C-alpha positions, 0 to 999 in steps of 0.5 A, a space after each residue: 480754833 478753826 473758823 466756822 463756815 461763812 454765814 453759819 448761825 454759829 457765827 452770829 452766836 459767837 459774834 454776839 458772845 463777843 459783844 456780851 464779853 466786851 460789855 462786861 469789861 467796865 463793870 468787871 474793872 470796877 469790881 477788880 478795883 475793889 481789891 487791886 490798885 489800877 496799875 496792879 489790875 492792868 499789869 496782872 490782867 495782861 500777864 494772865 491773858 498772855 499766859 492763856 494766849 501763849 498756851 493756845 499758840 503753843 498748843 496749836 503750834 502757831 508759827 512766830 509772825 514774820 518780822 514785817 508784821 511785828 511793828 504792827 503787832 507792837 501797835 496792837 499791843 500798845 493800844 489794845 493790850 496796854 493803852 486802853 485797859 490802863 487809861 479806862 482803869 484809871 478813869 473808872 477810879 472816879 467815873 461811873 461805868 455808865 458814863 464811861 460806856 457812853 464816852 467809849 461808845 464812840 470807839 467804832 466811829 473813832 476806829 472808822 476815822 483812823 482806818 480811813 486815814 490809815 488806808 487812804 479811803 474816802 468815806 461819803 459826806 453822810 459818813 462824816 456827818 454822822 461821825 461828827 454828830 456822834 462825837 458832838 453828842 458824846 462831848 455834849 454829854 461829858 461836858 453836861 455830866 461834868 458840870 461844864 468842863 471835862 474831868 481828868 477821867 474824861 481825858 483818860 477816856 478820850 485818850 483810850 478811844 484814840 489808842 484803842 482805835 489805832 490798835 483796832 485799825 492796825 489789828 484789822 490790817 494784820 487780820 487780813 494776813 493771819 487769823 484775828 485771834 492770833 493777832 491779839 494772842 501775839 500782841 499779848 505775848 509780845 507784852 510779857 517782858 513788860 507786863 511781868 516786871 510791871 505786875 511785880 512792881 505794882 503789886 509791891 507798892 499797891 495794897 491787894 485785898 482779895 474779895 469775891 468781887 475783885 478776883 472775879 473782876 480780874 479773872 473776867 477782864 483777863 480771860 473774858 475781855 482780853 482774850 476769849 471775848 476777842 477769839 469768839 468775836 473774830 471767829 464770828 466776824 469771819 463767819 458772818 462778815 464784818 458789816 453784819 457783826 458790826 451791827 451787833 456791836 452797836 448794842 455794846 454801850 447799852 448793854 454796859 449800861 444795863 450791867 452797871 445797874 444790875 451788877 454795880 447798883 448805879 443809878 442812870 441819868 436820863 442823859 446816859 441812855 439817850 446819848 448812847 442811843 444817839 451814838 447807836 443811830 450815828 454808827 448805824 448811819 456810818 455803817 450804811 454809808 460805808 457799805 
């Protein structure tokens, strides 16, 4: 899993594949919920992803991270491996994937804000103005879609934003001292003592109905979203640089809207693509301001 040469066209392709993998996460989760309970889906997803990641780490004989990095890996595990999948899965029981995609479109901005607080950097006023504008657009969208008040699903999604942004921020810090795929790999393995008994317990209480959709959804969120997507994403970033890769990620919410129509048959309101486009513009402004 070596890193491709910086600036290679293969790097752009791999980063784009990562974005596509992530954009399919919500539709795949909706499919998984057709046959699994939310707790079972999240726990089994974590176990399967950890088995894949652990196999790669063992095959490549990657040394165990130093003790000083384990607290950071715990934050990544809590935010990216447990928190975000669980909260978004709970939200998708009652929310459409299109709605969730628009709300979670704020993730790059939320990550940038937490990163600024974590590292002590001082972004420009343009950055903050664009970040606040993007947040205001999403809040207005959620309130309008929910009939004037936030729903429980919205609260789950906003919580998912915070915990995932914390995991991304800490993961970005750790990726300076170890390959990014190893960060998510060790975070997944770190969760095994919790995810294995959690999966056994959840499966014993929640009924399981295996269908083509539910199995395909589970396999995708475990292998595609939770591990392989992150592998190609980090490899792509290493090859073409974070600023260029981040521009590709701007398409992620809009891609999820397309998948929600094609795979789930959802009907989009006019507000969904308009809000996603507004958030895209705000993120693009923050990228230029940070640069």
